[in-house]
BAMARMI-477132 format. One line per field, with one value per residue: residue in three letters; x, y, z of N, C-alpha, C, CB in turn. Coordinates in steps of 0.02 Angstrom, whole numbers, plus 50000, padded with zeros to 5 digits. Glycine has a CB too. Layout:
<vogus>
bavex <- (Ala/...)
n.x <- (X/...)
n.y <- (Y/...)
n.z <- (Z/...)
ca.x <- (X/...)
ca.y <- (Y/...)
ca.z <- (Z/...)
c.x <- (X/...)
c.y <- (Y/...)
c.z <- (Z/...)
cb.x <- (X/...)
cb.y <- (Y/...)
cb.z <- (Z/...)
</vogus>
This chain:
<vogus>
bavex <- (Pro/Val/Leu/Ala/Trp/Glu/Asp/Val/Arg/Arg/Glu/Ser/Arg/Leu/Phe/Ser/Leu/Leu/Ser/Gly/Leu/Arg/His/Phe/Gly/Ile/Gly/Arg/Met/Val/Thr/Arg/Lys/Ser/Trp/Leu/Glu/Ser/Arg/Asp/Tyr/Pro/Cys/Tyr/Trp/Thr/Ile/Thr/Arg/Val/Lys/Val/Asp/Tyr/Thr/Ala/Glu/Asn/Leu/Asp/His/Gly/Lys/Ala/Trp/Gly/Leu/Leu/Thr/Cys/Lys/Gly/Lys/Thr/Glu/Ala/Glu/Pro/Arg/Glu/Met/Asp/Lys/Val/Met/Tyr/His/Asp/Trp/Arg/Leu/Val/Pro/Lys/Tyr/His/Glu/Glu/Thr/Phe/Lys/Val/Phe/Thr/Pro/Lys/Pro/Glu/Pro/Glu/Pro/Val/Arg/Phe/Val/Pro/Tyr/Pro/Pro/Leu/Leu/Arg/Ala/Val/Leu/Leu/Ala/Gln/Trp/His/Lys/Glu/Gly/Arg/Leu/Val/Glu/Gln/Glu/Pro/Met/Ile/Asp/Leu/Gln/Arg/Pro/Lys/Phe/Phe/Pro/Pro/Asp/Tyr/Phe/Lys/Lys/Gln/Gly/Glu/Gly/Arg/Thr/Asn/Glu/Gly/Thr/Pro/Val)
n.x <- (59048/59049/59098/59003/58913/58953/58953/58810/58770/58825/58768/58606/58423/58315/58208/58217/58331/58249/58133/58218/58193/58120/57972/57972/58062/58052/58108/58242/58402/58459/58571/58659/58756/58820/58825/58903/59018/59026/59022/59089/59017/58880/58736/58587/58437/58292/58191/58005/57889/57808/57757/57701/57716/57631/57608/57719/57852/57978/57940/57978/57973/57882/57826/57922/57926/58013/58120/58238/58396/58545/58690/58680/58551/58391/58279/58100/57960/57896/57945/57902/58033/58144/58214/58201/58230/58365/58518/58601/58583/58600/58610/58613/58705/58646/58719/58809/58755/58754/58864/58862/58782/58839/58913/58981/58967/59021/59087/58978/59051/59071/58961/59037/59049/59109/59207/59354/59376/59385/59536/59555/59449/59469/59590/59529/59441/59539/59607/59510/59471/59616/59631/59512/59565/59566/59614/59688/59649/59624/59602/59483/59333/59203/59043/58926/58812/58653/58570/58424/58303/58172/58013/57948/57804/57798/57771/57676/57566/57589/57512/57380/57313/57261/57148/57057/57015/57065/57113/57023/56942)
n.y <- (43811/43920/43921/43828/43904/43971/43870/43869/43966/43941/43841/43756/43746/43604/43647/43752/43752/43653/43749/43825/43750/43680/43617/43588/43503/43372/43202/43220/43211/43204/43240/43241/43344/43303/43163/43139/43176/43084/42965/42825/42766/42780/42886/42950/43050/43025/43130/43094/43165/43326/43431/43581/43720/43862/43980/44001/44107/44133/44022/43896/43802/43664/43474/43346/43183/43035/42919/42833/42791/42694/42638/42558/42496/42554/42586/42509/42579/42740/42864/42986/43113/43141/43262/43386/43531/43538/43626/43584/43511/43455/43460/43350/43362/43349/43305/43234/43136/43000/42951/42963/42881/42764/42627/42478/42336/42304/42123/42033/41972/41790/41750/41713/41549/41466/41509/41546/41502/41588/41640/41592/41521/41425/41368/41312/41203/41124/41081/40989/40905/40856/40783/40697/40614/40634/40662/40807/40852/40946/41150/41191/41259/41373/41366/41468/41453/41439/41298/41249/41216/41184/41138/41237/41248/41231/41336/41374/41275/41264/41344/41341/41228/41315/41410/41538/41610/41642/41681/41602/41699)
n.z <- (59490/59428/59311/59239/59235/59107/59010/59015/58957/58808/58770/58732/58759/58703/58634/58590/58507/58413/58370/58283/58165/58033/58026/58147/58191/58161/58135/58147/58212/58388/58515/58676/58760/58880/58863/58739/58805/58911/58862/58750/58638/58509/58576/58537/58497/58397/58315/58335/58370/58415/58538/58559/58648/58609/58688/58752/58776/58626/58596/58672/58745/58810/58736/58689/58572/58536/58460/58552/58548/58577/58608/58470/58476/58443/58517/58515/58516/58520/58639/58781/58766/58909/59015/58937/58972/59002/58977/58882/58739/58572/58404/58271/58140/57971/57870/57950/57999/57978/57974/58100/58147/58135/58217/58293/58394/58525/58561/58694/58817/58883/59014/59180/59246/59344/59481/59589/59754/59903/59988/60122/60146/60035/60094/60216/60138/60061/60182/60259/60136/60138/60266/60235/60171/60026/59871/59793/59620/59550/59554/59678/59656/59641/59590/59510/59437/59509/59592/59531/59675/59700/59586/59459/59510/59633/59739/59697/59711/59857/59894/59878/59952/60067/60183/60160/60283/60398/60574/60715/60846)
ca.x <- (58992/59045/59136/58968/58868/58974/58918/58742/58759/58833/58722/58527/58380/58298/58147/58264/58363/58189/58102/58223/58186/58052/57912/58000/58139/58019/58137/58302/58441/58489/58601/58669/58837/58847/58817/58957/59067/59037/59025/59115/58951/58821/58668/58553/58353/58266/58131/57956/57830/57820/57702/57729/57681/57638/57590/57767/57893/58025/57917/58056/57916/57820/57836/57929/57920/58070/58157/58295/58449/58598/58747/58643/58487/58351/58195/58031/57906/57921/57920/57919/58091/58152/58249/58207/58243/58421/58534/58664/58549/58654/58586/58665/58694/58627/58804/58848/58692/58734/58953/58848/58745/58865/58908/58995/58945/59088/59047/58981/59076/59022/58966/59064/59006/59152/59272/59387/59365/59423/59589/59550/59381/59489/59621/59484/59409/59595/59640/59467/59489/59671/59584/59493/59618/59545/59669/59666/59669/59599/59590/59412/59315/59131/58983/58895/58761/58602/58549/58355/58283/58077/57987/57917/57752/57791/57749/57574/57542/57573/57454/57308/57279/57250/57081/57072/56969/57094/57115/56976/56986)
ca.y <- (43846/44002/43885/43793/43952/43994/43827/43882/44018/43936/43786/43782/43689/43560/43676/43814/43716/43641/43815/43846/43706/43668/43553/43579/43453/43298/43168/43238/43182/43271/43198/43291/43361/43275/43110/43138/43171/43018/42881/42804/42773/42836/42892/43014/43038/43018/43161/43088/43203/43388/43467/43647/43755/43914/44043/44030/44165/44109/43941/43851/43770/43588/43400/43300/43121/43006/42844/42831/42740/42680/42558/42560/42485/42589/42569/42500/42634/42805/42897/43055/43138/43186/43323/43436/43590/43548/43684/43537/43485/43459/43451/43319/43395/43319/43282/43184/43095/42939/42925/42968/42799/42702/42592/42404/42335/42233/42049/42007/41915/41741/41757/41666/41521/41456/41565/41525/41517/41663/41606/41564/41458/41377/41325/41269/41162/41091/41043/40946/40868/40811/40754/40639/40563/40645/40675/40852/40842/41012/41172/41199/41318/41398/41362/41520/41444/41435/41261/41235/41160/41175/41123/41274/41262/41207/41380/41393/41223/41271/41399/41309/41204/41353/41437/41634/41627/41672/41629/41620/41722)
ca.z <- (59456/59370/59240/59213/59198/59033/58946/58982/58904/58766/58756/58719/58784/58665/58600/58572/58444/58370/58347/58208/58113/57975/58064/58248/58188/58164/58101/58146/58278/58447/58552/58733/58754/58929/58821/58701/58843/58953/58812/58702/58588/58493/58590/58519/58497/58324/58347/58310/58368/58462/58549/58566/58702/58586/58714/58789/58741/58593/58581/58696/58801/58769/58735/58627/58583/58496/58467/58566/58513/58604/58566/58398/58474/58444/58545/58473/58520/58513/58711/58777/58773/58965/59004/58879/58994/59011/58921/58830/58694/58535/58337/58257/58076/57909/57834/57989/58034/57920/58023/58190/58163/58147/58283/58278/58464/58557/58603/58767/58855/58907/59088/59226/59283/59404/59514/59651/59805/59930/60005/60182/60126/60008/60137/60266/60108/60068/60250/60258/60085/60161/60313/60252/60107/59939/59839/59752/59570/59516/59594/59716/59612/59657/59536/59516/59439/59568/59566/59569/59718/59692/59524/59433/59528/59702/59768/59685/59749/59924/59912/59855/60009/60134/60165/60170/60337/60468/60631/60753/60901)
c.x <- (58986/59052/59056/58908/58899/58944/58868/58750/58783/58791/58639/58501/58360/58233/58178/58302/58301/58174/58157/58216/58128/58037/57969/58052/58111/58064/58199/58334/58454/58500/58628/58736/58855/58827/58888/59010/59095/59033/59027/59064/58907/58751/58633/58459/58347/58192/58071/57902/57853/57772/57736/57674/57671/57615/57676/57815/57957/58018/57972/58041/57888/57852/57857/57935/57966/58065/58227/58359/58518/58628/58698/58606/58447/58276/58132/57984/57943/57917/57938/58001/58093/58202/58265/58216/58324/58472/58599/58642/58599/58617/58648/58667/58699/58676/58825/58820/58722/58816/58919/58814/58769/58914/58948/59002/59022/59054/59031/59012/59027/59012/59012/59035/59062/59203/59304/59374/59414/59481/59590/59493/59437/59557/59589/59481/59472/59621/59575/59489/59552/59670/59560/59524/59605/59608/59640/59702/59667/59595/59503/59391/59228/59084/58949/58818/58708/58570/58465/58332/58209/58093/57978/57844/57742/57750/57652/57547/57534/57540/57380/57273/57247/57189/57112/57038/56992/57102/57056/56994/56954)
c.y <- (43904/43975/43841/43829/43975/43946/43842/43927/44005/43888/43796/43737/43652/43594/43751/43806/43693/43695/43828/43801/43684/43589/43520/43515/43376/43257/43174/43196/43225/43234/43277/43281/43299/43174/43091/43133/43108/42963/42892/42785/42795/42835/42951/42984/43054/43062/43132/43108/43253/43414/43524/43704/43846/43974/44046/44076/44122/44045/43871/43817/43686/43517/43383/43231/43090/42930/42863/42798/42744/42622/42532/42507/42534/42578/42567/42557/42686/42827/42957/43080/43170/43230/43361/43504/43604/43575/43613/43495/43494/43456/43409/43364/43345/43272/43237/43146/43011/42914/42928/42896/42738/42672/42516/42399/42274/42182/42054/41972/41858/41765/41700/41629/41489/41517/41544/41527/41570/41596/41569/41507/41395/41343/41278/41195/41116/41057/40993/40907/40810/40758/40683/40598/40580/40686/40740/40872/40920/41074/41186/41272/41313/41403/41393/41533/41413/41378/41250/41177/41139/41177/41212/41296/41243/41263/41400/41332/41240/41324/41373/41282/41258/41394/41511/41648/41660/41649/41637/41637/41681)
c.z <- (59404/59324/59192/59198/59141/58983/58963/58940/58817/58728/58756/58725/58695/58615/58583/58509/58401/58328/58289/58151/58074/58025/58126/58229/58186/58111/58112/58203/58309/58466/58613/58755/58814/58896/58802/58736/58894/58926/58745/58618/58561/58548/58566/58504/58422/58332/58315/58311/58414/58458/58576/58598/58656/58638/58768/58741/58708/58575/58617/58748/58739/58773/58683/58647/58531/58507/58493/58561/58551/58606/58503/58421/58491/58480/58493/58462/58546/58601/58713/58792/58855/58965/58954/58886/59004/58942/58880/58776/58620/58470/58318/58177/58019/57893/57886/58032/58030/57979/58107/58224/58172/58210/58285/58365/58471/58561/58649/58774/58893/58983/59127/59241/59325/59403/59575/59707/59857/59982/60064/60195/60085/60055/60182/60216/60103/60122/60267/60193/60108/60212/60313/60180/60052/59913/59786/59681/59531/59582/59604/59690/59647/59618/59549/59495/59490/59542/59577/59603/59692/59606/59506/59460/59609/59734/59777/59711/59826/59961/59908/59921/60074/60119/60201/60228/60377/60515/60685/60816/60952)
cb.x <- (58962/59101/59218/58964/58849/59055/58923/58688/58800/58881/58740/58502/58297/58284/58072/58317/58415/58131/58097/58282/58206/58084/57879/57910/58199/57928/58122/58307/58500/58460/58668/58618/58865/58806/58772/58961/59054/58998/58954/59147/58928/58789/58660/58602/58297/58256/58130/57951/57762/57870/57649/57756/57741/57606/57496/57805/57922/58075/57921/58126/57822/57806/57785/57991/57851/58144/58165/58288/58462/58594/58761/58686/58473/58355/58170/57987/57842/57869/57944/57870/58101/58158/58291/58156/58205/58435/58583/58707/58476/58708/58568/58659/58744/58617/58872/58893/58605/58737/59050/58780/58709/58893/58826/59075/58841/59129/59075/58938/59116/59049/58892/59083/58950/59190/59243/59428/59354/59345/59635/59544/59297/59501/59655/59392/59370/59631/59661/59398/59509/59715/59531/59408/59609/59463/59701/59661/59632/59512/59634/59418/59331/59129/58948/58934/58766/58550/58592/58308/58285/58006/57911/57919/57712/57863/57792/57532/57587/57621/57458/57319/57330/57315/57000/57035/56944/57070/57186/56933/56990)
cb.y <- (43866/44070/43801/43741/44011/43995/43750/43901/44081/43935/43736/43811/43727/43498/43676/43829/43646/43627/43882/43873/43662/43654/43465/43542/43463/43296/43175/43311/43147/43328/43141/43283/43463/43316/43127/43187/43220/43009/42826/42749/42761/42818/42888/43052/43096/42926/43240/43058/43166/43435/43435/43669/43750/43908/44041/43975/44232/44118/43932/43895/43856/43596/43362/43317/43100/43036/42797/42834/42761/42696/42463/42548/42439/42598/42631/42449/42618/42857/42868/43087/43191/43154/43319/43434/43596/43489/43789/43479/43521/43406/43522/43229/43453/43366/43353/43207/43108/42960/43014/43041/42777/42695/42583/42380/42303/42236/41991/41985/41946/41660/41754/41681/41477/41381/41641/41544/41463/41746/41644/41617/41502/41401/41360/41311/41187/41123/41107/40975/40919/40847/40789/40639/40480/40698/40602/40902/40783/40994/41216/41193/41303/41451/41315/41556/41426/41501/41219/41242/41184/41266/41065/41252/41232/41193/41425/41403/41165/41265/41463/41241/41157/41402/41391/41696/41584/41711/41636/41577/41803)
cb.z <- (59501/59367/59279/59246/59237/59021/58931/59024/58933/58769/58806/58659/58841/58711/58655/58627/58466/58408/58411/58197/58133/57854/57987/58330/58272/58139/58049/58151/58274/58490/58499/58794/58780/59013/58761/58662/58871/59002/58819/58738/58587/58410/58656/58435/58555/58296/58340/58310/58387/58453/58590/58492/58790/58527/58764/58826/58804/58619/58483/58722/58822/58664/58745/58582/58582/58518/58388/58598/58429/58649/58638/58322/58506/58389/58600/58506/58564/58452/58776/58828/58711/59019/59021/58841/59055/59042/58969/58872/58697/58549/58290/58264/58065/57856/57825/58021/57981/57793/58012/58208/58119/58093/58298/58217/58484/58640/58617/58797/58904/58898/59116/59271/59246/59402/59537/59658/59820/59998/60006/60224/60044/59937/60171/60283/60046/60054/60326/60261/60030/60180/60308/60271/60098/59922/59804/59791/59545/59477/59590/59809/59506/59677/59522/59488/59400/59583/59578/59530/59800/59736/59528/59380/59481/59740/59735/59585/59739/59949/59860/59796/60035/60157/60203/60104/60368/60494/60669/60753/60916)
</vogus>
């Protein structure tokens, strides 16, 4: 806790940063210290709208809206920024914005479709196949793709025949 208080003294809230900027930082990029430390990809807000509480001392209260960008993907609609009162907000300098935006995503691996059976289940399966006289040509694998047993409108048709009257007493 003592070390955390030292950090709080050096860091600032979002509106403490924005109050010193022209137009309260609309169009500027802000990020959080916790995001910088925990993630190896850029994650930041681009401020689109600010509503400042002018009655607050030092203009350090209000609401802000923006576009969240994480892993190079920007949200389509601006939304209200959360955790604006946390003490770990950082303003991305203008000269650093372009390099901060650069992100080349790693290609997502294809989902695994087949996995080997657990050892005990594999042994039981191989023993059963040996008992039946089947030849084992390849390792038994579990298919992870869920088979579809019901047509898409099956459950809708099940509910159509019922009446909503209830049980007679």
